[in-house]
TORVONU-582990 format. One record per atom (N, C-alpha, C): residue in one letter; z, y, x. Coordinates in steps of 0.001 Angstrom, whole numbers, padded with zeros to 6 digits, always signed. Atoms other than C-alpha are relative to their C-alpha. Layout:
<sites>
AZYX...
</sites>
This chain:
<sites>
M+000009-000137-001440M-014744+019085-028861M+001377-000306+000586E-001353+000240-000498E-010961+018904-028496E+000307-001491+000079L-000221+001447-000019L-010988+015188-029311L-000591-000627+001258I+000640+000538-001200I-013395+014483-026436I+000845+000330+001229N-000844-000372-001134N-011215+016400-023963N+001306-000777-000007S-001245+000752+000110S-008118+014630-025260S-000185-001435+000466V+000262+001378-000406V-009665+011212-024778V-000212-000073+001508N+000239+000002-001437N-010825+012099-021273N+001296+000192+000780I-001271-000229-000676I-007394+013385-020279I+000895-001226-000146D-000776+001223+000185D-005722+010315-021784D-000500-001107+000921T+000575+000991-000902T-008093+008089-019840T+000367+000314+001444L-000359-000416-001349L-007407+010082-016685L+001465-000301+000300Y-001428+000304-000185Y-003637+009761-017152Y+000242-001502+000133A-000151+001460-000079A-003941+006017-017750A-000485-000519+001348L+000532+000407-001299L-006067+005610-014623L+000935+000420+001137A-000928-000478-001030A-003680+007723-012545A+001273-000839+000021S-001191+000849+000066S-000727+005649-013751S-000252-001358+000652K+000341+001290-000598K-002460+002419-012792K-000153+000123+001515L+000181-000213-001434L-003377+003845-009393L+001336+000154+000722I-001328-000182-000601I+000205+004906-008670I+000744-001334+000062V-000645+001317-000006V+001493+001465-009653V-000631-000894+001063L+000689+000816-000994L-001141-000210-007485L+000406+000390+001420V-000432-000456-001327V-000223+001926-004454V+001438-000430+000250G-001389+000421-000161G+003463+001164-005042G+000134-001483+000274V-000052+001452-000203V+002894-002582-005293V-000534-000356+001383M+000566+000283-001319M+000689-002601-002204M+000938+000469+001111A-000953-000481-001004A+003237-000508-000269A+001176-000966+000120F-001082+000985-000035F+005949-002993-001242F-000438-001255+000758L+000498+001192-000687L+003812-005941-000095L-000168+000242+001499V+000159-000326-001421V+002967-004211+003183V+001363+000075+000671S-001345-000083-000571S+006655-003480+003759S+000609-001383+000193V-000545+001356-000116V+007618-007107+003111V-000672-000754+001144V+000720+000687-001073V+004909-008466+005404V+000386+000587+001358T-000421-000632-001256T+005884-005932+008079T+001378-000486+000408Q-001347+000496-000300Q+009510-007013+007836Q-000057-001421+000558V+000133+001374-000477V+008502-010650+008274V-000621-000023+001395L+000644-000033-001311L+006204-009841+011190L+000922+000540+001087K-000901-000580-000996K+008858-007764+012923K+001131-000948+000361Q-001017+000996-000321Q+011210-010767+012846Q-000503-001040+001005I+000568+000945-000958I+008838-012752+015066I+000447+000420+001399P-000447-000355-001350P+010298-012907+018584P-001162+000498+000861G+001018-000582-000859G+008342-010724+020982G-000742+001145-000651L+000697-001089+000684L+006693-008547+018339L+000900+001200-000241E-000909-001080+000361E+009788-006506+017597E+000066+001094+001055K-000102-000995-001067K+009805-004774+020999K-001370+000462+000487R+001311-000328-000563R+006120-004854+021974R-000848+000884-000891V+000884-000705+000929V+004395-003524+018856V+000822+000970-000845P-000730-000949+000851P+005597-000312+017176P-000175-000317-001484T+000024+000296+001432T+006407-000591+013494T-001146+000715-000697Q+001082-000741+000661Q+003885+002096+012531Q-001348-000679+000177I+001271+000695-000225I+001011+000186+014121I-000043-001287-000820T-000059+001217+000811T+002152-003007+012419T-000291+000319-001459V+000218-000398+001399V+002199-001194+009056V-001468+000345-000242I+001399-000398+000183I-001278+000308+009531I-000915-001217+000024V+000859+001187-000090V-002868-002978+010619V+000202-000912-001210T-000282+000836+001172T-001132-004919+007840T-000639+000586-001249S+000587-000665+001161S-002263-002357+005284S-001517-000103+000013M+001460+000081-000091M-005836-002418+006578M-000516-001420-000220I+000389+001375+000313I-005864-006195+006120I+000251-000304-001478L-000376+000359+001371L-004069-006457+002764L-000773+000773-001067C+000679-000785+001041C-005796-003619+000872C-001421-000479-000272P+001326+000556+000308P-009389-004842+001307P+000069-001427-000572A-000154+001349+000553A-008186-008402+000640A+000381+000057-001470A-000392-000159+001405A-006522-007267-002594A-001171+000502-000832M+001176-000496+000709M-009670-005361-003573M-000990-001136-000237A+000923+001127+000151A-011806-008449-002955A+000524-001002-001026A-000594+000928+000971A-009392-010631-004931A-000141+000539-001425M+000156-000588+001337M-009463-008210-007866M-001455-000029-000455A+001425+000039+000355A-013258-008041-007754A-000415-001401-000426V+000307+001380+000379V-013472-011827-007867V+000632-000331-001352Y-000698+000294+001254Y-010895-012025-010664Y-000709+000632-001193Y+000663-000697+001094Y-012721-009445-012805Y-001518-000196-000001S+001440+000291-000108S-016201-010765-011801S-000825+001264+000198V+000690-001244-000316V-017245-007411-010375V-000655-000161+001369P+000626+000091-001329P-019801-007341-007555P+000593+001052+000947I-000600-000897-000997I-018431-005768-004374I-001097+000866+000601D+000935-000962-000571D-020304-002627-003342D+000619+000634+001243W-000472-000598-001245W-020044-000691-000103W+001071+001053-000259F-000970-001063+000261F-018140+002183-001702F+001364-000563-000400M-001279+000625+000322M-015473-000220-002970M+000736-000384+001278V-000603+000346-001283V-014871-001459+000563V+000490+001267+000697F-000391-001281-000597F-014807+002134+001831F+001248+000559-000688A-001166-000491+000742A-012359+003123-000916A+001247-000824+000302S-001171+000825-000323S-010116+000181-000052S+000561+000368+001373F-000504-000448-001299F-009904+001383+003558F+000694+001355-000102I-000675-001288+000234I-009069+004918+002403I+001352-000259-000663A-001257+000338+000678A-006439+003432+000083A+000978-000654+000963S-000906+000643-000956S-005059+001392+002980S+000754+001030+000824F-000717-001049-000726F-004209+004588+004849F+001066+000654-000875I-000995-000557+000922I-002451+005982+001774I+001165-000972-000152V-001045+001020+000124V-000551+002715+001340V+000845-000062+001272S-000766+000051-001245S+000409+002695+005013S+000904+001217+000151L-000863-001186-000056L+001726+006261+004787L+001208-000158-000908V-001112+000237+000916V+003840+005348+001764V+000937-001053+000581S-000823+001062-000583S+005037+002181+003497S+000786+000486+001206M-000686-000476-001202M+005861+003908+006778M+001156+000926-000341D-001074-000926+000360D+007845+006674+005173D+001141-000766-000654G-001037+000802+000636G+009695+004201+002995G+000711-000888+000996W-000583+000874-001003W+010237+001852+005913W+000945+000770+000914E-000842-000809-000882E+011607+004614+008133E+001285+000425-000709R-001205-000383+000750R+013993+005748+005408R+000962-001176-000158V-000849+001189+000127V+015255+002196+004845V+000658-000320+001338A-000563+000269-001326A+015721+001690+008593A+001073+001024+000342E-000992-001047-000244E+017569+005011+008825E+001280-000270-000789L-001176+000322+000809L+019900+004045+005962L+000715-001225+000535W-000596+001215-000561W+020454+000609+007514W+000802+000345+001258N-000709-000398-001226N+021390+002162+010858N+001267+000799-000321R-001190-000756+000397R+023776+004563+009139R+001090-000932-000499M-000982+000927+000543M+025465+001694+007312M+000625-000849+001115I-000518+000819-001090I+025809-000394+010480I+000936+000816+000890K-000834-000835-000866K+027223+002501+012503K+001324+000359-000674K-001245-000314+000708K+029777+003279+009785K+000926-001211-000075S-000813+001216+000147S+030954-000330+009565S+000790-000342+001227
</sites>
């Protein structure tokens, strides 16, 4: 019985590790795309960064899910699309917090210089 629990916990840890890496990679991509979008003249003042991050995340996460499903030849079900939208909010929260911290550090460095 202990072997079965060990295998399940090992599988759970492996899945959790992959999920954390996936959220990190997606947060990085969302941050990069947000940075590029915020450099477009007119967008920097009109659209708040948080809204840009949320919209970018809600576009990139389902697109990444669809790309992975095609790559692994997995049919796309409704719950996968729903899960990708839930994941997009998690990715946007990670991106926003990281983005705000980077912007805060950048402002501190500029003011000190």
